[in-house]
Backbone as CSV, one residue per row, in Angstrom:
resi,resn,N_x,N_y,N_z,CA_x,CA_y,CA_z,C_x,C_y,C_z
1,MET,0.742,-1.070,-0.079,0.602,0.125,-0.024,0.764,1.622,-0.195
2,THR,0.597,1.887,-1.582,2.101,3.436,-1.538,0.985,3.979,-1.058
3,ALA,1.668,4.492,0.179,0.958,6.184,0.469,1.450,7.446,-0.631
4,ASN,0.412,8.565,-0.562,0.613,9.300,-1.106,0.794,10.583,-0.056
5,THR,2.459,11.085,-0.020,2.981,11.517,0.859,3.245,13.207,0.963
6,ARG,2.978,13.569,-0.314,2.846,15.403,-0.798,1.943,15.661,-0.110
7,ARG,2.718,17.097,0.135,1.909,18.019,0.869,1.056,18.651,-0.106
8,SER,-0.407,18.685,0.256,-1.340,19.745,-0.711,-1.416,20.805,-0.495
9,PRO,-1.035,21.885,-1.113,-1.182,23.208,-0.543,-2.375,23.595,0.303
10,ARG,-3.693,22.655,0.110,-4.726,23.148,0.744,-5.064,23.124,1.970
11,LEU,-3.512,22.391,2.548,-2.795,21.955,4.339,-2.424,23.034,4.711
12,THR,-2.294,24.327,4.169,-1.624,25.132,4.336,-2.359,25.794,5.808
13,GLY,-1.515,26.316,6.543,-2.383,26.704,7.932,-3.332,25.599,8.958
14,TRP,-2.631,24.329,8.353,-3.158,23.037,9.230,-2.072,23.351,10.636
15,PRO,-1.574,22.174,11.184,-0.505,20.893,11.868,-0.099,21.356,11.378
16,GLN,1.354,20.854,11.699,2.368,20.493,11.449,2.001,19.037,11.286
17,PRO,2.897,18.506,9.565,2.445,16.610,10.166,2.838,16.209,11.527
18,THR,1.813,14.997,11.784,2.807,14.046,13.239,2.986,12.943,12.130
19,GLU,3.241,12.049,13.118,3.186,10.381,13.045,2.439,10.263,12.548
20,VAL,2.527,9.081,11.479,1.523,7.857,11.214,0.929,7.590,12.686
21,LYS,-0.347,7.206,12.785,-0.711,7.048,14.181,-1.899,5.838,14.371
22,VAL,-1.786,4.997,12.984,-2.521,3.667,12.314,-1.928,2.519,12.480
23,PRO,-2.353,1.602,12.912,-1.297,0.283,13.421,-0.765,-0.594,11.624
24,GLN,-0.334,-1.183,11.809,-0.077,-1.871,10.679,-1.265,-3.032,10.437
25,ILE,-1.518,-3.588,8.599,-2.653,-4.277,8.952,-2.517,-5.432,8.374
26,THR,-2.345,-5.943,9.928,-1.868,-7.693,9.636,-2.977,-8.183,10.042
27,ALA,-2.586,-9.347,10.576,-4.183,-10.567,10.566,-4.772,-9.842,12.150
28,ILE,-3.695,-9.522,13.159,-4.043,-9.728,14.221,-4.968,-7.967,14.345
29,PHE,-4.298,-7.521,13.641,-5.623,-5.709,13.418,-6.776,-6.454,13.162
30,TRP,-7.334,-7.330,12.050,-8.026,-7.939,12.000,-9.110,-7.994,12.700
31,VAL,-8.199,-8.932,13.655,-8.738,-10.097,15.120,-9.490,-8.977,15.915
32,ILE,-8.265,-8.010,15.854,-8.492,-7.027,17.383,-10.044,-6.051,16.585
33,LYS,-10.020,-6.242,15.862,-11.075,-5.382,14.877,-12.549,-5.863,15.113
34,VAL,-12.585,-6.816,14.748,-13.646,-7.727,14.827,-14.398,-7.583,16.226
35,LEU,-13.316,-7.700,17.010,-13.670,-8.241,18.672,-14.005,-6.544,19.159
36,THR,-13.532,-5.673,18.643,-14.313,-3.970,18.845,-15.473,-3.613,18.824
37,THR,-15.512,-4.411,17.447,-16.953,-4.443,16.929,-18.002,-5.356,17.341
38,GLY,-17.771,-6.433,17.670,-18.403,-7.226,19.103,-18.969,-6.708,20.133
39,THR,-17.907,-6.013,20.964,-17.950,-5.256,22.146,-19.236,-3.823,22.130
40,GLY,-18.895,-3.406,21.326,-19.853,-1.957,20.940,-20.760,-2.514,20.804
41,GLU,-21.084,-3.979,20.426,-22.852,-4.214,19.711,-23.003,-4.715,21.323
42,ALA,-22.482,-5.420,21.830,-22.977,-6.317,23.201,-22.696,-5.173,24.152
43,ALA,-21.739,-3.881,24.342,-22.261,-3.178,25.333,-23.393,-2.677,25.189
44,SER,-23.392,-1.888,24.073,-24.260,-0.874,23.765,-26.351,-1.380,24.486
45,ASP,-26.598,-2.842,24.117,-27.831,-3.271,24.374,-27.569,-3.234,25.501
46,SER,-26.603,-3.602,26.231,-26.126,-3.648,27.317,-26.552,-2.712,28.483
47,LEU,-25.962,-1.759,27.990,-26.773,-0.129,28.841,-27.659,0.143,28.576
48,ALA,-28.143,0.144,27.458,-29.697,0.845,26.667,-30.076,-0.479,27.624
49,ALA,-30.230,-1.917,27.866,-31.629,-1.898,28.421,-31.202,-1.981,29.862
50,HIS,-30.442,-1.219,30.462,-31.024,-0.858,31.911,-30.975,0.645,32.048
51,ASN,-30.941,1.236,31.311,-31.402,2.999,31.220,-30.749,3.319,29.537
52,LEU,-31.814,3.781,28.658,-31.100,4.238,27.751,-30.399,5.925,27.641
53,GLU,-31.365,6.677,28.705,-30.375,7.855,28.707,-29.436,8.026,29.242
54,ILE,-29.253,7.215,30.550,-27.134,7.149,30.769,-26.691,6.515,29.678
55,ALA,-26.989,5.377,29.262,-26.208,5.218,28.276,-25.824,6.024,27.021
56,ALA,-27.079,6.236,26.788,-26.302,7.518,26.166,-25.306,8.808,26.061
57,VAL,-25.362,9.038,27.123,-24.219,9.986,27.876,-23.482,9.310,27.833
58,LEU,-23.095,7.955,28.626,-21.561,7.374,28.753,-20.876,7.091,27.429
59,GLY,-22.222,6.570,26.644,-21.465,6.066,25.236,-20.797,7.829,24.553
60,LEU,-21.155,9.259,24.721,-20.626,9.656,24.375,-19.556,10.370,25.435
61,VAL,-19.709,10.107,26.472,-18.371,10.870,27.146,-17.420,9.855,26.946
62,GLY,-17.818,8.436,26.310,-16.556,7.353,26.187,-16.148,7.621,25.000
63,LEU,-16.935,8.244,23.690,-17.098,8.390,22.462,-15.402,9.900,22.863
64,LEU,-16.241,10.942,23.554,-14.478,12.400,23.752,-13.303,11.741,24.514
65,THR,-13.562,10.680,25.023,-12.214,10.597,26.098,-11.662,9.882,24.923
66,GLY,-11.983,8.906,24.467,-11.260,7.980,24.002,-10.133,8.932,22.603
67,MET,-11.426,9.765,21.853,-10.454,10.296,20.861,-9.631,11.558,21.556
68,THR,-9.916,11.968,22.552,-9.236,13.294,23.049,-7.621,11.722,23.391
69,PHE,-7.778,11.174,23.659,-6.533,10.259,24.656,-5.195,10.239,23.109
70,GLN,-6.943,9.952,21.811,-5.539,9.059,20.702,-5.223,10.654,19.636
71,VAL,-6.036,11.579,20.170,-5.916,13.135,18.756,-4.471,13.882,19.972
72,ARG,-4.569,13.526,20.927,-3.419,13.782,22.194,-1.672,13.119,21.916
73,THR,-1.896,11.749,21.225,-0.653,11.263,21.408,-0.126,11.900,20.224
74,ARG,1.457,11.331,19.814,1.979,12.285,18.640,2.813,10.859,17.898
75,THR,2.372,9.734,18.897,2.856,8.211,17.475,2.037,7.735,18.436
76,TYR,1.662,6.549,16.789,0.746,5.849,17.482,1.173,4.741,18.478
77,GLN,0.117,4.661,19.415,0.316,3.834,20.617,-0.827,2.782,20.980
78,PRO,-0.862,1.851,20.720,-1.761,0.877,20.380,-3.082,0.750,21.325
79,TRP,-2.418,1.327,22.632,-3.857,1.277,23.701,-4.827,2.728,23.430
80,ALA,-4.315,3.560,22.754,-4.732,4.650,22.647,-5.498,4.602,21.316
81,TYR,-5.050,3.408,20.365,-5.802,3.881,19.646,-7.051,2.523,19.322
82,TRP,-6.809,2.239,20.208,-7.439,0.689,20.122,-9.036,1.353,21.056
83,LEU,-8.395,2.068,22.527,-9.393,2.256,23.549,-10.136,3.400,22.441
84,ALA,-9.971,4.694,21.801,-11.252,5.199,20.054,-11.776,4.243,19.690
85,VAL,-11.232,2.742,19.088,-12.194,2.432,17.845,-13.086,2.053,19.521
86,SER,-12.723,1.176,20.112,-13.799,0.211,20.881,-15.197,2.290,21.344
87,MET,-14.506,2.602,21.725,-15.539,3.622,21.864,-16.222,4.183,20.932
88,VAL,-15.916,4.080,19.372,-16.477,4.918,17.983,-17.455,3.743,18.145
89,ALA,-17.133,1.604,18.153,-17.842,1.434,18.120,-19.576,0.991,18.812
90,VAL,-19.306,1.754,20.001,-20.169,1.558,20.855,-21.275,2.845,20.732
91,PHE,-20.155,3.803,20.541,-21.051,4.749,19.974,-21.778,5.008,19.031
92,GLY,-21.197,4.431,17.726,-21.707,4.002,16.601,-22.891,2.875,16.579
93,THR,-23.060,2.042,17.295,-23.574,1.249,17.409,-25.289,1.978,17.905
94,MET,-25.171,2.585,19.292,-25.920,3.670,19.854,-26.240,4.490,19.279
95,ALA,-25.710,5.021,17.764,-26.941,6.063,17.311,-27.208,5.490,15.737
96,ALA,-27.461,4.163,15.556,-27.669,3.022,14.516,-28.475,2.883,15.248
97,ASP,-28.437,2.651,16.036,-29.818,1.748,16.863,-30.825,2.940,17.836
98,ALA,-30.558,4.013,17.855,-31.774,5.073,18.015,-32.258,5.574,17.234
99,VAL,-31.854,5.376,15.911,-32.674,6.085,15.031,-33.367,5.127,14.369
100,HIS,-33.007,3.436,14.548,-34.206,2.978,14.643,-35.329,2.788,15.848
101,VAL,-34.569,1.530,16.416,-35.348,2.113,18.198,-36.162,3.543,18.600
102,VAL,-35.946,4.128,19.008,-36.395,5.435,18.469,-37.045,6.267,18.061
103,ALA,-36.275,6.645,16.753,-37.652,7.292,15.931,-38.078,6.181,14.941
104,GLY,-37.836,5.179,15.325,-39.173,4.224,14.287,-38.223,3.812,13.093
105,VAL,-37.079,5.013,12.163,-37.104,4.208,10.968,-35.823,2.712,10.453
106,PRO,-37.256,2.475,9.686,-36.869,1.154,8.935,-34.857,1.105,8.626
107,TYR,-34.459,-0.604,9.473,-33.293,-0.380,9.002,-32.891,0.043,7.088
108,THR,-33.538,-0.731,6.697,-33.537,-0.208,5.062,-32.868,1.042,4.523
109,ILE,-33.658,1.965,5.364,-33.099,3.475,5.313,-32.027,3.714,5.812
110,THR,-32.000,3.427,7.234,-30.358,3.374,7.824,-29.242,2.980,6.851
111,SER,-29.387,1.665,6.895,-28.623,0.963,5.661,-28.596,2.132,4.755
112,LEU,-28.805,2.261,3.513,-28.972,3.257,2.830,-28.545,5.054,3.321
113,ALA,-28.873,5.254,3.932,-28.493,6.653,4.690,-27.207,6.586,4.968
114,THR,-26.544,5.410,5.909,-25.715,5.426,6.611,-24.592,5.169,5.193
115,ALA,-24.870,4.730,4.017,-24.073,3.784,2.873,-23.821,5.813,2.073
116,LEU,-24.826,6.164,2.145,-24.658,7.311,1.510,-23.823,8.557,2.257
117,ALA,-23.615,8.426,3.326,-22.805,9.016,4.226,-21.481,8.784,4.837
118,VAL,-20.694,7.439,4.133,-19.713,6.734,4.126,-19.400,7.430,3.186
119,ALA,-20.468,7.129,1.540,-19.911,7.965,0.382,-19.452,9.088,0.581
120,VAL,-19.755,10.189,1.494,-20.310,11.404,0.903,-18.392,11.365,1.771
121,VAL,-18.176,10.709,3.237,-17.204,11.079,3.930,-16.022,10.967,2.566
122,PHE,-16.206,9.907,2.386,-14.735,9.301,1.243,-14.182,9.630,-0.155
123,LEU,-15.076,11.180,-0.426,-15.602,11.650,-1.465,-15.000,13.168,-1.141
124,VAL,-15.495,13.966,0.238,-14.690,14.532,0.214,-13.609,14.721,1.021
125,TRP,-13.014,13.426,1.462,-11.695,12.684,1.832,-11.166,12.974,0.701
126,HIS,-11.229,12.533,-0.029,-10.552,12.306,-1.239,-10.079,13.541,-2.216
127,ARG,-11.641,14.718,-1.892,-11.180,15.326,-2.953,-10.042,16.570,-2.092
128,PHE,-10.332,16.375,-0.404,-8.811,17.719,-0.451,-7.971,16.781,-0.059
129,GLU,-7.589,15.539,0.187,-6.544,14.985,0.676,-6.096,13.990,-0.747
130,GLY,-6.385,13.584,-1.981,-5.696,12.959,-2.769,-6.126,11.110,-2.711
131,THR,-5.812,11.215,-1.306,-6.043,9.349,-1.094,-6.575,8.880,0.018
132,LEU,-7.165,8.370,0.934,-7.732,8.071,1.178,-6.716,6.937,1.693
133,ASP,-5.600,6.861,1.958,-5.007,5.496,2.338,-4.355,5.609,4.246
134,ILE,-4.677,5.009,4.644,-4.759,5.174,5.812,-3.415,5.149,6.372
135,HIS,-2.078,5.267,5.868,-0.670,5.149,5.768,-0.281,6.590,5.387
136,SER,-1.661,7.674,4.776,-0.648,8.743,4.803,-1.051,9.465,5.531
137,ILE,-2.130,9.145,6.818,-2.346,10.422,7.560,-1.642,11.135,8.890
138,ARG,-1.165,11.414,8.326,0.001,12.602,8.784,-0.027,14.160,9.262
139,THR,-1.423,14.272,9.544,-2.140,15.775,9.928,-3.166,15.602,10.944
140,ARG,-3.477,17.007,10.998,-4.498,16.560,11.712,-5.607,16.568,10.972
141,ARG,-5.872,17.266,9.835,-6.897,17.349,9.047,-7.238,15.851,8.336
142,ARG,-6.333,15.210,7.919,-6.413,14.086,7.961,-6.475,12.752,8.528
143,GLU,-6.399,13.005,10.057,-6.637,12.282,10.891,-8.262,12.832,11.434
144,ALA,-9.278,13.887,10.999,-10.262,13.795,11.672,-10.645,13.022,10.249
145,PHE,-9.982,13.190,9.034,-11.621,12.219,8.256,-10.964,10.449,8.472
146,TYR,-10.195,11.153,9.075,-9.863,8.993,9.350,-11.121,8.341,10.167
147,TRP,-11.292,9.678,11.756,-11.997,8.828,12.570,-13.846,9.221,12.319
148,THR,-14.045,10.559,11.200,-15.442,10.392,10.821,-15.340,8.990,9.836
149,ALA,-14.355,9.179,8.995,-14.491,7.800,8.167,-15.079,6.197,8.990
150,VAL,-14.242,6.473,10.186,-14.554,5.101,10.795,-15.796,5.255,11.876
151,LEU,-16.188,6.329,12.472,-17.709,6.169,12.817,-18.915,5.976,11.952
152,ALA,-18.304,6.781,10.950,-19.619,6.216,9.465,-20.164,4.902,9.059
153,THR,-18.399,3.895,9.169,-18.911,2.449,8.666,-19.051,1.969,9.524
154,PHE,-18.903,2.274,10.811,-19.403,1.044,12.225,-21.584,1.761,12.224
155,ALA,-21.928,2.847,11.720,-22.924,3.151,11.793,-23.961,2.346,10.792
156,LEU,-22.915,2.336,9.827,-23.360,1.536,8.170,-23.032,-0.285,8.719
157,GLY,-22.053,-0.513,9.281,-21.980,-1.984,9.143,-23.158,-2.490,10.446
158,THR,-23.620,-1.196,11.418,-24.259,-1.641,12.212,-25.489,-1.761,11.760
159,ALA,-26.053,-0.857,10.641,-27.535,-0.759,9.849,-27.466,-2.205,9.369
160,VAL,-26.260,-2.736,8.531,-26.464,-3.619,7.501,-26.842,-4.358,8.877
161,GLY,-25.912,-4.701,9.523,-26.051,-6.300,9.948,-27.788,-6.551,11.060
162,ASP,-28.098,-5.635,11.060,-29.398,-5.535,12.046,-30.109,-6.060,10.742
163,LEU,-29.993,-5.339,9.753,-30.877,-5.742,7.973,-31.144,-6.814,7.780
164,SER,-29.922,-7.826,7.935,-29.274,-9.548,7.543,-30.187,-9.850,8.329
165,ALA,-29.702,-9.663,10.046,-30.079,-10.980,11.362,-31.974,-10.108,11.145
166,ILE,-31.843,-9.042,11.284,-33.409,-9.155,11.804,-34.704,-8.729,10.925
167,THR,-34.481,-7.612,9.291,-35.112,-7.528,8.485,-35.605,-8.395,7.955
168,ALA,-34.211,-9.118,7.228,-34.050,-10.231,6.397,-34.754,-11.143,7.166
169,ASP,-34.543,-11.407,8.633,-35.477,-12.580,9.358,-34.135,-13.459,8.948
170,LEU,-33.091,-13.679,8.963,-32.071,-14.414,9.052,-31.994,-14.860,10.041
171,GLY,-31.763,-14.531,11.265,-31.317,-15.169,12.755,-30.015,-14.280,13.023
172,TYR,-29.195,-14.563,14.291,-27.580,-13.901,14.428,-26.492,-14.888,13.844
173,LEU,-26.724,-16.305,13.475,-25.573,-17.125,13.723,-25.659,-16.759,12.179
174,PRO,-26.358,-17.404,11.435,-26.914,-17.090,9.538,-25.758,-15.572,9.148
175,SER,-27.050,-14.818,9.760,-25.569,-13.085,8.997,-24.837,-13.384,9.684
176,ALA,-23.956,-13.935,10.685,-22.395,-13.494,10.958,-21.633,-14.694,10.052
177,ILE,-22.240,-16.364,9.606,-21.600,-16.850,9.121,-21.612,-16.327,7.192
178,LEU,-23.078,-15.185,7.029,-23.116,-14.752,5.169,-21.398,-13.502,5.535
179,SER,-22.317,-12.783,6.482,-20.921,-11.571,6.796,-19.046,-12.140,6.660
180,ALA,-19.199,-13.325,6.951,-17.664,-13.765,7.041,-17.258,-14.107,5.452
181,GLY,-18.696,-14.696,5.062,-17.900,-15.225,3.239,-18.237,-13.787,2.632
182,LEU,-19.154,-12.955,2.930,-18.733,-11.754,2.703,-17.149,-11.156,2.711
183,ILE,-16.652,-11.609,3.704,-15.953,-10.227,4.157,-14.126,-10.611,3.503
184,SER,-14.915,-11.971,2.363,-13.720,-12.995,2.391,-13.458,-12.172,0.497
185,VAL,-14.080,-11.816,0.208,-14.489,-11.132,-1.053,-13.116,-10.233,-1.433
186,PRO,-13.096,-8.843,-0.269,-12.143,-7.736,-0.455,-10.567,-8.427,0.195
187,TYR,-10.450,-9.850,0.585,-9.520,-10.652,0.424,-8.797,-10.827,-0.566
188,LEU,-9.784,-11.537,-1.468,-9.673,-12.615,-2.512,-9.313,-11.195,-3.484
189,ALA,-9.919,-9.583,-3.097,-9.826,-9.303,-4.334,-8.218,-8.441,-4.200
190,TRP,-7.785,-8.033,-3.277,-6.706,-7.646,-2.882,-5.497,-8.908,-3.615
191,ARG,-5.527,-10.472,-2.707,-4.680,-10.905,-3.706,-4.622,-10.965,-5.417
192,LEU,-5.528,-10.993,-5.601,-5.472,-11.132,-6.660,-5.440,-9.459,-7.843
193,GLY,-4.697,-8.219,-7.301,-4.188,-7.201,-7.335,-5.519,-5.738,-7.131
194,ALA,-6.156,-6.055,-6.772,-7.327,-4.885,-6.548,-6.078,-3.899,-5.823
195,ASP,-7.163,-2.735,-6.474,-6.578,-1.352,-5.105,-6.601,-1.977,-3.777
196,PRO,-5.572,-1.609,-2.778,-5.801,-2.333,-1.685,-6.084,-1.485,-0.665
197,VAL,-6.036,0.256,-1.198,-7.066,1.333,-0.334,-8.442,0.269,-0.360
198,VAL,-8.916,0.508,-1.795,-10.844,0.053,-1.796,-10.705,-1.074,-0.741
199,VAL,-10.212,-2.195,-1.266,-10.633,-3.448,-0.284,-10.582,-3.668,0.874
200,PHE,-9.123,-2.662,1.654,-9.138,-2.238,2.837,-10.405,-1.147,3.413
201,TRP,-11.139,-0.679,2.794,-12.366,0.121,3.557,-13.476,-1.045,3.530
202,ALA,-13.430,-2.169,2.610,-15.083,-2.339,2.110,-14.611,-3.457,3.313
203,ALA,-13.617,-4.255,3.157,-13.649,-5.150,4.457,-13.779,-4.326,5.893
204,TYR,-13.015,-2.925,6.133,-13.354,-2.735,7.443,-14.664,-2.149,7.587
205,VAL,-15.792,-1.847,6.747,-17.245,-2.178,6.801,-18.365,-2.963,7.537
206,LEU,-17.347,-4.500,7.001,-17.824,-5.770,6.658,-17.805,-6.436,8.052
207,THR,-16.214,-6.133,9.431,-16.366,-6.330,10.125,-17.147,-6.221,11.161
208,ARG,-17.917,-4.930,10.865,-18.831,-4.673,11.864,-20.289,-5.692,11.725
209,PRO,-20.586,-5.745,10.796,-21.423,-7.373,10.658,-21.178,-8.295,11.321
210,LEU,-20.120,-8.768,10.918,-19.733,-10.154,11.557,-19.163,-10.145,13.100
211,GLY,-18.186,-9.057,13.105,-18.693,-9.052,14.580,-20.039,-8.665,15.676
212,ALA,-20.788,-7.939,14.992,-22.026,-7.650,15.708,-23.075,-9.019,15.847
213,SER,-22.886,-9.944,14.455,-24.013,-10.999,14.121,-23.549,-12.012,15.607
214,VAL,-21.997,-12.611,15.727,-21.404,-13.269,16.513,-21.619,-12.572,18.186
215,ALA,-21.369,-10.993,18.456,-21.538,-11.278,20.189,-23.118,-10.899,20.116
216,ASP,-24.197,-11.067,19.526,-25.524,-10.861,19.590,-25.725,-12.469,19.979
217,TRP,-25.186,-13.688,18.501,-25.727,-14.827,18.737,-25.029,-15.836,20.412
218,LEU,-24.427,-15.062,20.295,-23.551,-15.368,22.074,-24.629,-14.903,22.960
219,GLY,-24.988,-13.565,23.251,-25.751,-13.264,24.676,-26.510,-12.637,24.170
220,LYS,-27.869,-13.187,23.079,-29.367,-12.834,23.271,-29.773,-14.036,23.555
221,PRO,-30.793,-13.956,24.305,-31.707,-15.041,24.581,-31.730,-15.916,23.071
222,PRO,-32.322,-17.448,24.023,-32.560,-18.400,22.425,-33.618,-18.687,21.998
223,ASP,-34.637,-17.359,22.494,-35.971,-17.416,21.551,-35.688,-15.991,20.927
224,ARG,-34.954,-15.703,21.088,-33.947,-14.222,19.616,-32.759,-15.103,18.764
225,SER,-32.612,-16.494,18.918,-32.458,-17.296,17.982,-30.157,-17.016,18.651
226,GLY,-30.508,-17.078,19.879,-29.240,-17.002,20.751,-28.598,-17.778,21.847
227,LEU,-27.584,-17.971,22.561,-27.541,-18.826,22.967,-27.457,-18.301,23.890
228,GLY,-28.034,-16.897,25.070,-28.444,-16.462,25.967,-26.850,-16.105,26.550
229,LEU,-26.081,-16.566,26.729,-24.991,-15.830,27.554,-25.296,-15.056,28.412
230,GLY,-25.665,-13.530,27.744,-25.785,-12.452,27.928,-24.835,-11.262,27.418
231,ASP,-25.130,-10.367,27.117,-24.641,-9.348,26.482,-23.378,-8.916,27.938
232,GLY,-23.845,-8.679,29.063,-22.365,-8.136,29.987,-21.744,-9.448,30.047
233,ALA,-22.040,-10.816,29.921,-21.119,-11.360,29.727,-19.991,-11.858,28.669
234,VAL,-20.628,-11.173,27.236,-19.998,-11.080,26.453,-19.562,-9.574,26.310
235,THR,-19.844,-8.813,26.316,-18.665,-7.738,26.727,-17.403,-7.834,27.626
236,VAL,-17.935,-8.205,28.949,-16.397,-8.333,29.640,-15.778,-9.122,29.018
237,VAL,-16.268,-10.578,28.491,-14.445,-11.399,28.243,-14.598,-10.971,26.714
238,ALA,-15.385,-10.075,25.865,-14.113,-9.793,24.581,-13.445,-8.735,24.903
239,THR,-13.909,-7.304,25.965,-12.740,-6.589,26.728,-11.816,-7.101,27.211
240,ALA,-12.213,-7.965,27.664,-10.791,-8.661,28.430,-9.296,-9.311,26.813
241,LEU,-10.359,-10.158,26.251,-9.338,-10.626,24.899,-9.161,-9.313,24.088
242,ILE,-9.657,-8.410,23.910,-8.897,-7.091,23.021,-7.544,-6.338,24.227
243,ILE,-8.062,-6.214,25.413,-6.883,-5.631,26.655,-5.646,-6.626,26.414
244,GLY,-5.922,-8.546,26.178,-4.548,-9.063,26.120,-3.926,-8.987,24.615
245,LEU,-5.251,-8.810,23.710,-4.200,-8.817,22.001,-3.383,-7.248,22.232
246,VAL,-4.098,-6.352,22.695,-2.851,-5.020,22.580,-2.051,-5.262,23.664
247,MET,-2.341,-5.314,23.931,-1.101,-5.697,25.514,0.364,-6.295,24.617
248,TRP,-0.458,-7.205,23.892,0.508,-8.534,23.087,1.395,-8.130,21.950
249,THR,0.812,-7.069,21.041,1.145,-5.557,20.150,2.105,-4.851,20.827
250,THR,1.468,-4.666,21.863,2.774,-3.837,22.266,3.929,-3.921,22.651
251,VAL,3.562,-5.102,23.201,5.139,-5.403,23.742,6.190,-6.501,22.179
252,ARG,5.494,-6.744,21.429,5.652,-7.015,20.138,6.392,-6.203,19.439
253,GLN,5.347,-4.498,19.560,5.469,-3.361,18.639,7.687,-3.127,19.516
254,ALA,8.185,-3.027,18.116,10.097,-2.971,17.923,9.601,-1.805,17.509
255,GLY,10.633,-0.416,18.392,11.480,0.672,17.604,9.841,1.178,17.144
256,PRO,9.858,2.620,16.201,9.472,3.316,15.556,8.673,3.035,15.128
257,HIS,7.263,4.072,15.261,5.924,2.627,13.747,6.783,3.544,12.510
258,PRO,6.618,2.410,11.257,7.622,2.695,9.749,6.439,3.578,9.244
259,SER,7.920,4.601,8.718,7.181,5.527,8.087,6.502,4.574,6.572
260,PRO,4.916,6.189,6.049,4.519,5.506,5.401,5.188,6.022,3.784
261,GLY,6.797,6.470,4.140,6.726,6.602,2.204,8.294,5.998,2.530
262,GLY,8.677,4.865,3.766,10.281,4.187,3.673,9.653,3.275,3.457
263,PRO,10.531,2.232,2.423,10.258,0.814,1.942,10.051,-0.392,3.282
264,PRO,8.835,-0.668,3.557,8.997,-1.592,4.723,9.978,-2.774,4.324
265,ALA,10.151,-3.604,5.710,11.373,-4.780,5.800,10.775,-6.002,4.237
266,ARG,11.129,-6.806,3.825,10.842,-7.754,3.179,9.709,-8.215,3.830
267,GLY,9.699,-9.095,4.729,8.864,-10.162,5.364,7.542,-9.536,5.366
268,ARG,7.760,-8.128,5.525,6.241,-7.526,6.019,5.536,-6.765,5.153
269,VAL,5.756,-6.611,3.368,5.105,-6.251,1.943,3.555,-6.055,2.214
270,ARG,3.144,-7.535,2.816,1.817,-7.897,2.331,1.264,-7.572,3.878
271,ASP,2.316,-6.824,5.192,1.598,-6.863,6.320,0.660,-5.536,6.648
272,ARG,0.884,-4.619,5.045,0.460,-3.155,5.381,-1.090,-2.954,4.945
273,ALA,-1.429,-4.406,4.107,-2.572,-5.076,3.448,-2.799,-6.030,3.378
274,VAL,-3.251,-6.625,4.675,-3.433,-7.715,4.644,-4.920,-7.741,5.338
275,LEU,-5.636,-8.467,4.208,-7.266,-8.426,4.318,-8.372,-9.169,4.556
């Protein structure tokens, strides 16, 4: 994945470039990403079941806290990055669910609306920066575009996952299997030479319905096609797995995060776009 590192005239007046603050795109990245989507789904449902208003406040506070830590870091810090992703997962789930549950908007409409929102974010991002490559994120503005896209893709994935599991009446496990099959398409496309940036974002969106469907299948009661383990239990276990994997990646992180303009080590060329 080759980053576009040219400084655009449109960046004049914005803060100086920061270090790249996103992880290498390896298999472990996708494992943690799927876990965060499942945690976001289970945590959101668990909180909302007790008190919807308090859940909304906690979700917003969590989002602001996670993003504050991430934005204030000057280099890639695994704990800060994945905390931000996890909080976006919780808030994005709440936002998408609120539109349906509170406002009564059908999942078909929310899926189309969030898909349009994602498209607009990508179009504006590309219009201003000339690239959607996450390894070119070296300015505050590009970082803002990135996290806006992350939030939009979480909302889209939530709506699409609920559309397949609930509206289409597939159930949670079949929906998870369908999502797993769909997420293999970007990977195969990448292996066949497709644009890595395009297939990265396609896979990124699909991790949301995959993780959420698995979490719902584990947590929801049998009368809702789940195993009945409970959303709270799923949240605790998935959070523990995320913490363990983030700690493991932190320990394995050797030296500074590679510059997007520099040549990667021979054995890690594909690690930058493992889909």
